[in-house]
Structures are given as C-alpha cells and as structure tokens.
C-alpha positions in Angstrom: -25.4 29.0 -49.5 -22.9 26.1 -49.6 -20.1 27.2 -52.0 -20.5 23.7 -54.1 -23.7 23.8 -54.2 -25.6 25.0 -57.7 -28.9 26.5 -56.8 -31.0 29.3 -58.0 -33.1 30.0 -55.1 -32.4 32.3 -51.9 -30.9 30.2 -49.1 -33.7 28.8 -46.7 -31.3 28.8 -44.2 -32.2 32.1 -42.2 -30.4 32.0 -38.7 -27.7 29.8 -37.7 -26.5 29.6 -34.0 -22.9 27.8 -34.0 -20.4 30.2 -35.4 -18.1 27.1 -36.5 -21.1 25.9 -38.2 -21.9 29.0 -40.3 -18.2 29.2 -41.1 -18.0 25.8 -42.6 -21.4 26.3 -44.3 -20.0 29.7 -45.7 -16.5 29.5 -46.4 -15.5 25.8 -46.5 -13.4 26.3 -43.2 -14.0 25.5 -39.7 -12.8 24.5 -36.4 -15.3 21.6 -36.4 -13.5 18.2 -37.0 -12.6 17.9 -40.7 -13.6 14.4 -41.1 -17.3 15.6 -40.2 -17.3 18.4 -42.9 -18.7 15.9 -45.8 -21.7 15.0 -43.7 -22.3 18.0 -42.2 -22.1 19.9 -45.6 -24.8 17.4 -47.6 -27.4 17.9 -44.2 -26.7 21.5 -45.1 -27.1 21.1 -48.6 -30.5 19.5 -48.0 -31.9 21.7 -45.4 -31.2 24.4 -47.8 -33.0 23.0 -50.5 -35.8 21.7 -48.2 -39.6 23.4 -48.2 -40.9 21.5 -45.1 -39.3 19.7 -42.2 -40.6 16.4 -43.3 -38.2 17.2 -46.4 -35.1 16.3 -44.0 -36.9 12.6 -43.3 -34.1 11.1 -45.4 -32.1 7.9 -45.1 -29.6 7.9 -42.2 -30.7 11.5 -41.1 -32.9 10.2 -38.2 -35.5 12.9 -38.5 -37.6 13.6 -35.5 -39.3 16.4 -33.8 -37.8 17.2 -30.3 -40.5 17.2 -27.4 -41.2 20.0 -25.2 -40.3 23.0 -27.5 -42.5 25.6 -28.8 -42.2 26.5 -31.7 -41.3 22.9 -32.7 -37.8 22.0 -33.4 -36.9 19.0 -35.2 -33.3 17.6 -35.2 -31.4 15.2 -38.1 -28.6 12.9 -36.7 -25.0 13.9 -37.7 -22.3 11.3 -36.2 -22.4 9.7 -32.7 -24.3 12.7 -30.2 -23.8 15.3 -32.7 -27.2 16.6 -34.4 -28.8 19.7 -36.2 -31.5 21.2 -34.3 -33.9 23.5 -36.2 -37.0 25.3 -36.3 -38.8 25.7 -39.7 -41.4 28.7 -40.8 -42.5 29.4 -43.6 -40.6 27.6 -45.7 -37.2 28.5 -44.0 -35.1 26.8 -41.1 -34.4 29.2 -38.4 -32.1 28.9 -35.2 -30.1 25.9 -36.7 -27.7 24.7 -34.3 -25.1 22.0 -34.2 -25.0 20.2 -31.1 -24.7 17.0 -28.8 -28.0 15.3 -27.9 -27.4 13.1 -25.7 
C-alpha cells in the first residue's frame, strides 16, 4: 500500500509485474522518471481502493478494456504512451504492469 495513503483495508493490488513500479508503490522510490511519480501514485491509490474495474473509469484515466485478452485486461492512461494494464478478479487487481501502449 502506498505510504501516504490512509486506508483500513487490505491492499487490493495483488501482483505487480514491473519492479520499478512496485518499488515506487512500496517505498516511494524508483528509477521511473520522477516527473511521473505523482500521476502514477494517484492511479495506484485509486486502483488500491477499487472494488471493480469500472471504479477506474475516472476523468483523465482513459479507462478501457484491451481487446484479445483472456482473462480481460484493462488499461488506464498515465502519460504519453505510458499506461497501467491489469486484470481484475474477485475485487482484486492482478498482473498490474506499467508499460508503453502504442
């Protein structure tokens, strides 16, 4: 769970694919461009609080399902070509990745 978040629930982000993203989430430090940290952490906080994928359908997030994935993967925009992709099952986010989506 992000250090600055005040939350009483168990983190809903179960698995993270990107090491630097995981480091940023857990420790606040990462090799990811520091100009992106605020945007990334806002999305991670929102995802941690989400109980369904549609909870990520927020202004500026460009939430949508990706085609051709089973189980369904969804994405939210971070900046430029960078986005988060993830799967959602039983109220938890899995296989969260920070990647370029061309």
